N, C-alpha and C positions, 0 to 999 in steps of 0.2 A: 622263589617261594618264600613266604614269610614263616618265621618260626612260631610254633604254637605258643600261646600264652601259658605262662606257668601258673599253677594253682596257688591261690592266696586265700587266707582266711577272710571271711565276711567281716565288715566293720561292725562294731558293736551296735546292736539294735536293729540292724537291717532285716534279720529274719522276723522279728516281732512286727516291724513296719509292714513286711510282705504279708504276714499273717492277718494283720488288721485290714489291709487293702482287700484281701480275698474275702474276709468276713463281710465287709461293706458291700462288695459286689454281689455276694450271695443274698444278703438282706434285700438289695435292690431287686434282684431277680425274683425273690419270694414276694415282694410287694407288687411287682408287675403281674405275676401269676394270680395273686389274689384279686387285683383289679380286673384282669381279664375274665376271671371266673364270675365276679360279681356283675360286671357289665353284661356278660353273655346271659346270665340268669335274669337280669333286669330286661334285656332285650327279648328274651324268650317269653317272659311274663307279659310284656307289652304286646308282643305279637299274638299271644293267646287272647288277650283282652280284645284286640282289634278283630281277630277272627270270630270271637263270640258275638261281637256287635254286628258283624256282617252276616252272620247266619240267622235267617229268620226264625223267630220263636215258634211260629205255627205256619203250616202251609197255607198258601193263598186260597181263599174260598173259590170254589168252582163257579163258572158262569152258569146261571140257570137258563137253560134253553126253553123257550116257549114255542109252540108250534106255529109256523107261518104258513098262511094259505098262499096259493099261487097268485091270487089277486094282490095280496100284500107284498109278495116278493116282486111282482111286476111294478107296483107303485114305488117301491124303494130301490129298484134296480139301478137307476141313475145315480143316487147317492151312494149306493154300495160300490158301484164301478168307480166313482170319483174318490172313494175313500173318505167321505164326509159324514158317514153315520156317527152320531155322537155316542151311541150306546154299544158297548162291547157285547152285551147280551143279544141285541138286535142283529149285530153283525154275525155273530156266531150262529144265531137262529136261521138267518138267511143262508149261510154257508152250509148248514146241516140240510136245509131244504133243497139246495142246489145239488147236494150229494145224492139225494134220494128221488128227485124229480127230473126225469129226462127232458120234459118240455121246457121247464125253466132253465135247465142247464144249457140247452140249445140256444135259448134267447140270450143268456149270459155270454156264451162263447161267441155268438154273432156280434155282440156289442163290445166285446172286450178288446 
């Protein structure tokens, strides 16, 4: 076993140098904390702005349904089945007609 080192006084200025090193490390740590707080605040603000731009300002206008006769439903059935109707309103009107007309619904199901 080795003998324990005996105590000796610190060289002149060593404690002040140690104190200065600790002070610099604390200053760096405070700067890092400030940077993290500032960057997280900026990120949160940016995320909030993105969220606000993605949320629609007003709800979409509902599609106005116009009544469709059985004859019109029969005439448009091929286009409806193919998914080639250009008008969302017409597509919704035909769907509403199929929901309430059993004869047209049977025709639709026979061709689907």
